N, C-alpha and C positions, 0 to 999 in steps of 0.2 A: 476440466477446464485447463486451458493452456496458461502456464505461469508467465507472468510478465517480468521483464528485467527490473531488478531492484534499482530504484531511483531515489536520489536525495529528496527528503521531504521539505527541505528549506527552499521556498520560492517567494517571489514577490508577485502578488496577484493584482490584477487590475481592479478598477472600481466595480466592474460588473460582477466580480466574484464576491465582493463584500468582506474581504479578509485583509487585514493590514499587519505590518510589523514582521513579515517573513522575508528572509534574505533571498538572494538571487538563485535561479534554477541551476542545479548542478547534479551530477549523478552521485548517488550514495553508494558507498561500499556495502557489502552484505553484512557487515558487523554493526550496523546502525538501525535503530527502530525509531520511526517518527510517527507520533500519535496526535490526532486531533481530538480534543476533549474540552468540555466546559470546566475550567479550573478557576473560575472567579470566586469560588467559595473558600479557597485557601486563605487563611488569615495568619497562620503561623506554622513553622516546621517543628516546633518543640513538641515531642511526643507526650509531654505532661499537660499540654494545652490543646493540641490539635483534636478537632472533633467534627471534621467535615469529610465528605466522601472523597474528594480529590486529594485532600491532605492525607487520608489513610492510604491511598495508592502510593504516595511518596514514602511514607513512613514504613510501609510493608517491605519495601526494597532496600531501605537504608539501615533500619535498626533490627538487630537480633533481639530475641526475648528469651526468657527462661524456658518456655515451651512454645511451640508453634505448630503450624500446619504444613504438611508436605503438599505443595501445589499440584503435584502429579497424582496425589492420592488423598483428596480431601475427605473422602468417606471414612478413612482410617481414624479421623479425629486428631486431637492434639498429640504431639510427641516431643521428644527431647530436642532442644535447640542449644542455647548457650549453657543450659543445665543438661548434663548427660544422663542424670537419673535423679530420683527423689524417693523419700520415704515419708510415711505418715505415722504420727505418734498414736499410741493406743487410745487416747481420748479423742482422736480425730481432729484436734485443734491446731497442731503444729505440723507443717510440711517442711522438710529439710532437703534442700537441693544441693547436689554435688556438681560443681561447675566443670564444664568441659575445658581441658587444658590445651594450650597451644593456639588459642584464638586471639587475634589482635584486632584492635580498633583501627579505623582508617589512619589514625595518627601514628600507628606503630606501637602504641601502648597496649600491654596485654589486658585482656578482659578478665576481671577478677570478681570474686564474691563481694568485695568492697564496692565495686562499681554497681553491682546489682542492688546492694543495700542502699547506696546513695540514690540510685535512680528511683526506687520505689518510695523511699522516705521522702525524696524531693517532690514526687508527684502528690503525695498526701499533704506535705507542708505548703506547697504552692496553692493548693485548693482551687485549681482552675476547673473549667466546666466538666471535664470527664472524670474528676477526682472521685465521684460517687462510686465508680466501678471498684475502687479500692476501699473507700471509707465505709461501704456497706458491710465490710467484715470487721468493723470496730476499730480500724486504724485511725488515729488522730495525730495531729501535730505534737501533742503532748506525750503520746505513748509509743511513737514509732521507735524511739531509742531502745525500748524493751521488746517490741513485737516484731520488728524487722531487723534481724541481727546477723552479721557475717562473722564467721569463725574459721579462719584459715581458708580452705577451698570450698567451704559450705556456706549456704545462706538459709536461715530459718525464718519462716513467717508464722506467727501465732495469731489466730483469729479469736474473736470474742466468744464464740461458741462453735460447736461442731456443725459444719456445713458438709454437703456432699463434696467430696474431693474434686469431682469432675467440675462442679460449679466454680470452685476457686481457680482451678487450672484453666478453664475456659476464659475466665475474666483476665487472666494474665496473658492471653493471646491478643487482647485488644491493643489498640495503638498505645495506650497509656502504659502498657507493659514493656515498651521499648527500653533497652538498657543503654545508657549514655556513658561516654568516656568522662569519668569524674575529673581527672586531672585537666583535660582540655576545657571542660565546661567551667570549672572553678577558676581557671586562669582567665576566663572572660566574664567573671562575675562583676556586677555593677550594683553598688548600694544594697548589698545583701539579697539580690534577686536570684541567687543560685544559677546564674547564667541564663535566665529566662529571656532577657532582651536579646542576647547574642544568638540564642537558639531559635529565635523567631525566624531568622534569615540564614542560619548556618546549621550544619549537622555535625554530629560527633558519634557516629555509630560504628557497627562492625559488619553491616550487611553486605549484600552483593553489589550495592551501588552507593555512591556518595553524591551529594548535590553539588554540582559545579556552579549553578546559578538558578535563582528564582526571581523572575520579573513578574510581580503581581498583575493578574489579568492579561498576561501575555505568554509566558512560557516557563517551563521547568526543564533544566538540562541535567541529566544524570550521567556519570561516568563509572565504568566497571571497577570493582575492587579485585585486582588480580590475585589477592591473597585470601579471598573468601574461602572459608573453611570447607565449603561443599564443592569448591572448584571454581575457577574463574568463569564468569558468564561468557557465553558465545558473543553476545552483543556488547561491544565496547562502549556504546553510547546510546542513551534513550533521550529523545527530545519530545516533550509533551507541549503542544501549542494550544492556546486558548482559541477555539473557533466556536462561536455561539450557535450559528444556524446549521440545521441539518443539510440544507441545500448546498451550503458552502463546503461542508465536510464531504459530501458526496462528490462534488466537482473536484476537490483536491485528490480524492482517492482515484477517481476515474482518470485523472491526468497523470497519476503515478507520483504525485508530490508528497503523499503520506502513505504510511503502511497500514494504519488502523484508524477508522472513524467510529467514535464511541457514542454519538448522540444523534442517531438517525431516526426519523419518523417512519411509520409504516409505508408511506408512499415512496419514499426514497429507497427503502429496503427492497420493495417490490421492483422498483425501477432498475436496480442493479442486479437482481437475482438472475443468474445465468450469464452475466457479463464476463467477457474474456479476462482472465487474470485476477478476478475478484471472487472471494468466497464470502458467504454470510455466516458469521459465527454467532451462535445462539446459546445463551446460558441463563439458567434460572437463578434469580437473585432473591434477596431476603425481604425486599420492600413490599408492604401490603397497602392496598387501597381499601378504605372503609368509610362507612358513615356511622355517626353516633347520635344518640337522642338524649336530650336533657331530662334527667330524672326529676327535676323540679317542675317540669311542665305537667299540669294536672291531667292532660290527656295522653301525652307521649309516655308517661310513666306506667300506663295501664298495660298489663301483660298481653292482652289481646291486640292492642295497638302496636306494640313492639313487634309481635309476630306478623301482623298484617303488613307492616312496612317491609319486612323481609321477603314477603311474597309480591311486593310491588316493584321489585328490582329486575330489570331485564338483563340478567347476567349474561346469557348466551348472545343476546342481540348486541350488547356492547362489545363483548369479547370478539365477536365475528365481524364487527364493522370498524369503528374508529380506533379500537384498541387492538386490532388484528395483529397477531404475532408478538405483541409486546406485553400483554398481560394474559394470565390464565385464571380461570375461575378457581377461587380458593376461599373457603368460608369460615376459617378459624384463625386464632391469633398466633399460632406457631407456624412459621413458614415451612413448607415442604423441605425435607432433609434435616430438620432439627429433631433432637431427641424428643420423642413423644408426639410428634406431628401426626395428625390424622387427615384423611382425605374425605371425611364425611361432608357431603354437600346436599343437605335435605331441602334447600329452598330453590325455587325457580319461579319465574313470573306466572302468577295465577291470580288474576284480578278478581274473579268470582269468589275465590276462597278469602281473599283480603276483604272483600265487601262483607262477607258473612262474619268475619272476625270483628270488623268495625261495628257492625250492627249489634253484635252480642255485647259490645262494650258501650252501646248507646251513643256512638259517635256519628255525627252527621255534619257535613259542611265545615270540615276542619281546615284551618289556614295556618301554615307554619313558615318560618324563615330559616334558611340554611346559609351558613357562611362557607365560601369556597375561595380558595386561592386562585389568583389569575394565571393559571397554567392551563394550556389548551385541553389536555385530556381530562382535567378535573372539571372544567367548565362544561365540557361535552357530557361528562357523567351527570352533572347537575341538570342539564337540559333533558337528558333521557329520563331522569327521575321526575322532572316536571311533567313530562308526558304520561308516564305510567301512573303516577300519583293521581293525576287529574281523572284518569279512568275510574278511580275508586272514590272520587269526590273530594280529594285533598288538593288544596291550592298550595303549591310550593313556591315561595319567593326566594330567589337567589340574591345574595349580597356578595358581590365579587370584590376582593381587595387583595392587597399585597399579603405575602406570607406573614409578615409582622402584624399587620392590622387584623387579619383573620384569627391568627393564633392568640392574640391578646384577648379578643372577645371569647374565644373558646376556653382559654385558661381562666377567665373570670366568670365562667358559667353563664354567660349572657346569651348564647345562641340556642335556639330551639334544636337545631340540627347542624352538624358539621360534616363536611366532605373532605377527607384528608388522606394523607399517606403516612405510614410509620415504618421505619427501618430499625432492625435490632441494633443495640449498642454493643453487644458482645455475643459470642457464639454459644450461648447456653439458654435452655428453655426459660429460665427465670427472667431473662431480659424482657420478654413479652408477657409472660404470666404475671410478673411483678408489676405490670402497669395496666394491662387490660382487665385483670381479674383480681386486683389487690387494692384495698382501700380501708386501712385500719381505722381511719377517723374521717367520717363523711361530713363533718361540720365545716361551715364556711371559714371558721377561724383556723382550721388546719392548714389551709392554703397549699395543699399538696399538688401543685400544678404539674409536677412531673408524672403524676399517675393519671392515666386516661380515665380510669374508673372514677376518680375524684372529680375530674373535669365534668363528668356526666352526672355527678351527684348520685352515684349508684353505690349502695352499701354492699353489693356483691352476693348477698344472701348466703353467706357461709363459705364462699370460695376463697376469701382472704385467709381463713384458717387452713384451708387445704393447700394453698400456695405456700404458706409458712411451713407446712409439713413436708411438702415436696422438695423444698430447697435444702433441707437437711438430711434427706434420705440418702444413705450411702450406697445402697444396692441399685445398680444401674437399671435393671429390669423392673424393679419395683417403682423406681422413680419415673420411668417411662410410662408405666401403667397409671400412675397418679396424674400425670399431665394429660393423658388421654381421657381420664374420667373428668378432670376439670374442664376440658374443652367441650365435652359432650353436654355438660350442664350449662356451660357458657352459651353454646349454640341455642339452647332452649330459652334461657332467661335474660341474657345480657341485652342492654340497650345499644348494642353494636351490631352492625351488619358488615362483617368482613366480606369483601366481594372478590378481590383479585390479588394475585401475586405477580410481581414484576418479572418479565423476561427481557433480558438485555440482548438486543440484536446489533451486532457490530459488523461493519464492512471491513474486510481486510485484504491486503495483498495476499494472493494465494501462496506465495513463497513463505509466508510467516507460518511457522509450525510451533506446536507445544504452547499455544496461547491458553492461559487460564485466568479468568477475571476474578476468581475467588468464590464463585458460587454464591450461596446464600449466607456464608459465614465469615468471609474475610475479604481482602482486597486483591487487586491484580498483582501477579508475580512476573517480573520481567526476566529473572535469571534463567529459567528453563527455555526461554524463547530462542528459536533459531530462524534464520532466513536462508 
């Protein structure tokens, strides 16, 4: 394809485009990247609180962590970042990090072990939504003074028991692992909030970029950190604009007003494929699409019925039609590229086999209700299921609602069936094993709404104990084998039918190089990108 001239993404569009709030047309220098993305989910920039997809994109580029991923070699796994090395105690409970010297925050303050101590303690004490990523290791507001300790140029963290070291380090690569500038943050503390109110709209990191401005539901503007320890980024500025509609993103890209369109539907992707000056960038992400069955339902809890439903899903038909190019068939809870992920896919649409299984369970004339969020691809999945279920004599009623409405019913165990999506919280196999196949207390009183197995009222049939064993296994190969075994049993017995894994298709200016969205394990990295 012929590359087009780099043009400034900032434009005012007419009403026919359906995008507002963009400044006037002007040429962009090659050191600027302009992105169209849905960023209305950002609620805070504080790494101790941020727990949204678009927020993770910002944090990934603003905050260094003790350990992190190389965007140009994600397959290598985590590696040193603000910590240049670490050691593990003989009992496996204490990890001691040696901090990298000569790194400064955007303020000019040096990055120290005391900053790392403050950042991790702060995340536990604030106890915001993502705090479980750290508190699952036994850290509490009461004990962080003894369990997260800086000493000179080292930081030691001591967990409540021995876990796989890889599990702990993977969790530290999550957004909550971002190291903040203690002096700057505490200078902006209000009423003992450890700077939380200030960090909602400001940043205090050491990463490749700093936030110049965040206008909710409108834009985020990042400027390069010329003193970034890995070298100054090629792009001096990144502007991310909130553009809701795929058609609007496509038009912006075709006009040369943006460099990257991140929320394109299959029709718009096809419409631009082969266009002059535009490339389609495709990357496998970690989000899964699945259905779940309520274990309290007297019929859906039968093993034969659970299996029958897995044979009543038109995996290939959906993949090759309305999900074309944006989801790929994947039938287990660990996304491809995760440690222990398997590609076993034993189920395909087979109405006759499903009928046989239903007959053997004594089921005839079944009627069930499924909750589904009002998102186009999920509703279309529900409509496909209605069609195939009907062929086996099952009437499927769809109740479409907002994400909040549908999730509330699912978490209350009120739905017969749920059609949903799940994304990993951190890049370790326990992030999904610990929710799809883990349920230590199946009682209603437990209220373990964060566990998908609990939401389904499924006692896991022994998989809970196997998940507990896998998360503490220190040998990587043995740990991988344990997750493979768990998933193969899950495939046979679970009241879940995992169907697809997300493929993100972006349209980009062909001049943009070294783009990496983070694969299945992290977020987008702007600092390697060139134009």
